[in-house]
C-alpha positions as CSV (number, residue, x, y, z in Angstrom):
1,M,116.6,90.3,93.9
2,T,112.9,90.2,94.1
3,A,111.5,87.3,96.3
4,T,108.9,85.0,94.5
5,I,105.5,85.5,95.7
6,S,103.3,82.5,96.4
7,R,99.6,82.8,96.1
8,P,96.8,80.2,96.8
9,A,94.8,78.8,93.8
10,P,92.3,81.4,92.4
11,E,89.5,79.3,92.8
12,K,90.2,78.7,96.7
13,V,90.7,82.5,97.1
14,A,87.6,83.2,95.1
15,E,85.5,81.1,97.3
16,R,86.7,82.8,100.6
17,A,86.6,86.3,98.9
18,R,82.8,85.9,98.2
19,E,82.1,84.9,101.7
20,I,84.1,88.0,103.0
21,F,82.4,90.2,100.5
22,A,78.9,89.0,101.6
23,D,79.9,89.5,105.3
24,M,81.2,93.0,104.4
25,Q,77.8,94.0,102.9
26,A,75.9,92.6,105.8
27,D,78.0,94.6,108.2
28,P,75.8,97.4,110.0
29,E,78.2,100.2,108.9
30,F,78.8,99.0,105.2
31,S,76.2,101.6,104.0
32,R,78.1,104.3,105.9
33,L,81.3,103.2,104.4
34,W,79.6,103.7,101.0
35,D,78.5,107.0,102.0
36,T,81.6,108.3,103.3
37,C,83.6,107.2,100.0
38,R,80.9,108.8,97.9
39,K,81.4,112.1,99.6
40,Y,85.1,111.7,99.7
41,S,85.3,112.7,95.9
42,S,85.4,116.5,96.5
43,D,88.3,116.1,98.9
44,W,90.7,114.0,96.8
45,T,93.4,115.4,94.4
46,D,94.3,112.8,91.8
47,Y,96.1,113.5,88.5
48,T,96.7,110.1,87.0
49,G,94.3,107.7,88.7
50,Y,90.7,108.5,88.1
51,P,91.5,110.7,85.2
52,I,92.6,107.8,83.1
53,I,88.8,106.9,83.0
54,S,87.3,108.1,79.8
55,E,84.9,111.0,80.5
56,Y,85.3,110.4,84.1
57,D,82.5,111.7,86.4
58,A,83.3,111.5,90.3
59,I,79.4,111.2,91.1
60,A,78.3,108.9,88.3
61,D,81.3,106.4,88.6
62,A,81.5,106.2,92.3
63,P,79.0,103.4,92.7
64,E,80.7,100.8,90.2
65,L,84.1,101.9,91.6
66,F,83.2,101.2,95.1
67,K,81.8,97.8,94.1
68,A,85.0,96.8,92.3
69,T,87.1,98.1,95.2
70,T,85.3,96.5,98.1
71,R,85.4,93.2,96.0
72,A,89.2,93.7,95.5
73,M,89.5,94.4,99.3
74,A,87.5,91.1,100.0
75,I,90.1,89.3,97.7
76,K,93.0,90.8,99.5
77,S,91.9,89.7,102.8
78,A,91.2,86.2,101.6
79,V,94.7,86.1,100.2
80,Y,96.1,87.5,103.5
81,E,94.1,84.8,105.5
82,L,94.9,81.8,103.4
83,T,98.6,82.8,103.3
84,D,98.9,83.1,107.3
85,G,99.3,86.9,106.9
86,D,101.6,87.3,104.0
87,E,101.2,90.9,103.2
88,R,103.1,90.9,100.1
89,A,101.0,88.1,98.7
90,A,97.9,90.1,99.7
91,E,98.9,93.2,98.0
92,I,97.7,92.0,94.6
93,P,97.9,94.2,91.5
94,L,94.8,96.3,91.0
95,P,93.9,98.6,88.0
96,V,94.8,102.3,89.0
97,P,91.1,103.7,89.4
98,V,90.3,100.7,91.8
99,D,93.5,101.3,93.6
100,V,92.8,104.9,94.1
101,M,89.3,104.2,95.3
102,S,90.8,102.0,97.9
103,H,92.8,105.0,99.3
104,A,89.5,106.6,99.8
105,L,88.2,103.3,101.6
106,T,91.2,103.0,103.8
107,A,90.9,106.7,104.7
108,Q,87.9,105.6,106.7
109,F,90.1,104.2,109.2
110,T,88.0,103.9,112.5
111,L,85.1,102.7,110.5
112,L,87.2,99.8,109.0
113,C,88.7,99.0,112.2
114,R,85.4,98.3,113.8
115,M,84.4,96.3,110.6
116,Q,87.5,94.2,110.8
117,K,86.8,93.5,114.5
118,R,83.2,92.4,113.8
119,L,84.1,90.3,110.9
120,G,87.4,88.8,112.2
121,I,89.4,89.6,109.1
122,Q,92.2,92.0,108.2
123,F,91.8,94.7,105.4
124,V,95.3,95.0,103.5
125,H,96.7,98.1,101.9
126,M,100.4,98.9,101.9
127,T,101.8,101.0,99.3
128,D,105.4,99.8,99.9
129,M,104.2,96.2,98.8
130,E,102.6,97.2,95.5
131,E,104.2,95.9,92.5
132,G,105.6,98.7,90.3
133,A,106.0,102.4,91.0
134,G,102.7,104.4,90.7
135,G,100.5,101.4,90.1
136,G,99.1,100.3,86.8
137,T,100.8,96.9,86.8
138,W,97.3,95.1,86.8
139,D,96.6,93.4,83.5
140,H,94.1,91.1,81.8
141,G,94.3,87.4,82.8
142,D,96.7,87.9,85.8
143,Y,96.2,86.4,89.1
144,T,93.8,89.2,90.3
145,H,91.7,88.9,87.1
146,Q,91.3,85.0,87.7
147,V,90.4,85.4,91.2
148,Y,88.0,88.3,90.5
149,K,86.3,86.4,87.6
150,A,85.9,83.3,89.6
151,A,84.5,85.1,92.6
152,F,82.3,87.8,91.1
153,G,82.2,87.3,87.2
154,D,83.7,89.6,84.6
155,V,85.3,92.8,85.3
156,N,84.0,96.2,84.2
157,P,86.3,97.3,81.4
158,R,85.7,100.8,82.2
159,Y,87.5,100.7,85.5
160,W,89.7,97.7,84.8
161,I,92.3,99.3,82.5
162,G,95.3,97.1,81.6
163,S,99.0,98.2,82.2
164,A,99.8,99.1,78.6
165,E,96.6,101.1,78.0
166,T,97.0,102.8,81.5
167,E,100.4,103.9,80.5
168,R,99.2,105.1,77.2
169,R,96.4,107.2,78.8
170,R,98.9,108.5,81.5
171,K,101.3,109.9,78.7
172,I,98.3,111.7,77.2
173,L,97.5,113.3,80.6
174,D,101.4,114.3,81.1
175,G,101.1,116.3,77.9
176,V,97.7,118.0,79.1
177,Y,99.2,118.7,82.5
178,A,102.6,120.1,81.6
179,G,100.8,122.8,79.8
180,I,99.6,124.1,83.0
181,G,102.7,123.6,85.2
182,V,101.9,120.1,86.6
183,T,104.6,117.7,86.0
184,E,106.1,114.5,87.3
185,R,102.5,112.8,87.3
186,G,101.3,115.3,89.8
187,K,104.3,115.3,92.1
188,R,105.6,118.7,91.1
189,V,103.2,121.7,90.4
190,S,104.5,125.2,89.2
191,I,101.5,127.3,88.9
192,P,101.8,131.0,90.0
193,L,99.7,131.5,93.1
194,A,101.3,134.6,94.6
195,T,99.3,137.8,94.7
196,T,100.8,141.0,93.1
197,A,101.5,143.9,95.5
198,A,99.1,146.6,95.2
């Protein structure tokens, strides 16, 4: 039986999220956070996250993805704060590309720890608290969307891809990847790598 998740009114979270995001941007290491995430693309293997973006380009798409993700992290921090540390409530549904970028952000662990200390906030990202296996549960008009729109305006539809469209695109990718030996959405890879004996 799944426990009911109670979250504050979207307008209240939006107000606090805007403040947190402004504080994040003013932090002396915010530009370094951007720089590390921008460079991180060459080290990240991803089969069904970023590739669901039509004509994805790691360099060209990074700025908008970073902006959406840092805003989403501000929302999570606001929910966490306003619910007295309810981790499950704070782990709001995100579109898959934004969730993947949050992995790049949270990989900058020591920098984020310093930012949290300076800002007096808690960043939240726990896979075991996410709704749905493999992500992709965000949808138009849901709680996350309401808060984001109230705090920052319209979402960018290139990256904010709804749950049904996410699954449709992932099925296309499943077919493409299976042809080269990548199955189970990237969890199993059977590509012959052994060298032949001379």
